[in-house]
N, C-alpha and C positions, 0 to 999 in steps of 0.2 A: 455593447461590450465588444471590444476589438478582438480579433482572432488571437493575437499573441497573449493578450490579457486572459482570454478564455483558456487557452492551453496551459498557461502557467498556473492559473487558479485550479484547474483540474488536476494538474500534477501535484500541487500542494495538498489538495483534498486526498488523493491516493496516499500520499506520504503521511499526512497527519492522522488519517484513519487507520494507519498500519495495515492497509489492505493486503499488500503482498506478504507481509510477515504472518498475518493471521491465516491466510490461505496456505502458506508453506507449512505451518504447524498443524492445521486442522484438516486440510483436504485429504491427506492419506487415510485419516480416521473415519471419514464418512463413507468410504468404500465398504459396502456391506459384504464384500468378499474377504476383507481383512479379518483377522482373528486375533483375539488376545486382550491383554491387560492394557489399561491406559496408564502409562508411567506417570508418577507424581511430577516429574520434571515437565512433562507435556501439559499436565493439568495446570501447573503453576505458570508456565510460560503463556499458555492460552489465556488464563485469567488475567495475568498482568497486561497482555496485549489488548484484551477487551476493555479493561479499565482505561488504559492509555488511549485507545481508539475513541472511547466515549468522551474523554477529556479533550482530545483533539477536535472532535465534532463540536463541542461547546465553544472552543476557541475559534473555529472556522466560522461559526455563526456571527462572530463579532466583526468579520471582514466582509464588506459589501460584495465584492466579486464572488467570493466563495459561498456566501450566504445565498445569493441568487441561484447559483448552480445547485446547491444542496436542496433548496426549496423546489426548484423545477423538477429535480429528479426524485423528490419525495423520500430523501434519505432519512428523514425523521423516523420513519417506520422501523428502520434498522435499530435505532437507539431507544425504542419505547421501553420504559422501565420494566414492564411485565415480561417482555420478550428477553431482555438481558437477564432478568432474574431467573427465567426458565433455563437459559443457557448456562449461567453460572451454577445454579443448583444441580443441573444434570451433570455437568462436568465434575463438580465437587463430590457428588454422591455416587458416581458410577466407577466401579473398579474395572468392569469389562465393557468393551465396545458394544456388546450385545444388549447391555442394559439401556444404552441410548437408542439403539435401533429399535428395541422392543417397545419403546414408548413413542408412539406416533407423533405426539405433540412436541416432545423435545427433539426428535429426529428432524421433524419439519423445520423447527427453529434453527437448528444447526445447518441443515441443508440450504435453506433459503438465505441465511446469512452468508454462507460461502458463495452461493450463486450471485447474490447482490454485490459482494465484494469483487467477484470475478468480472461482473458487468462493468463496474467502475474502472477496473484495471484495463480491460479491453477497450473501453471507450477512451480512456486517457491515452493509451498507446496509439489507437487509430487517429485521434485528433492531433496528437503530436506529429505523427507521420504525415497525415494528409494536409493539415493546416499550417504546419510549421516547417518541417523538414523538406517537403516537396517544394515549397515556395522559396525558402531561404537557404536550403541546404542544411545538412546536419550541423548544429551549433556546437562548436568545441567549447567544453566547459573550462578549458585552460588555454585561452588564446595566446598567452605569453610564451607558450612552448615553441610555437612556430617562429616567433621573433628570435628567441634564444638559439634555436637550431640554425636559423639563417645566419645569425651573427657568427656562430661557431664555424659554420661552413666557409665563410668568407674572411675569417681572421687570418692574418699572416702568422707564421710560426712564432715570431718574436712577440706579437701581441698576445697570442695564446699563452705563451710562457709567463708573461707579466700578469695576466689576469688570474692565473692559477696559483700565484705565490701568496 
């Protein structure tokens, strides 16, 4: 697998697994110093993201480059049905954060899910930086901007007036 193909596949994995979004929603809640009620909107958002992440995982297995990476990283363990069932049941039935922390099995499932997603995000970021950006420079997702800016800068005033009409 070529470097650019690897970094792009890893980026797609992080995106389709909803890794950043799941971390953003759940990470503040695994802090055992936090206190309080788990809002219904947080439960719903997390559940929606988990199901979407699981569907993304299934789709990524259909693509050879992403499947190879997922298999080598043993990401299948994240999406084991029993584990996802534990997580969904715990979030659905818990009104308070302490109910999740008090059950070692469910807390371990949430914590390890968060850590595994963080590992993917960190790896994707490091690979993009070290394998792609350092070698080729940061890739502009909108390369046409520079061309348009260059044209505007060097247009004569009469050309500029005619293009804006």
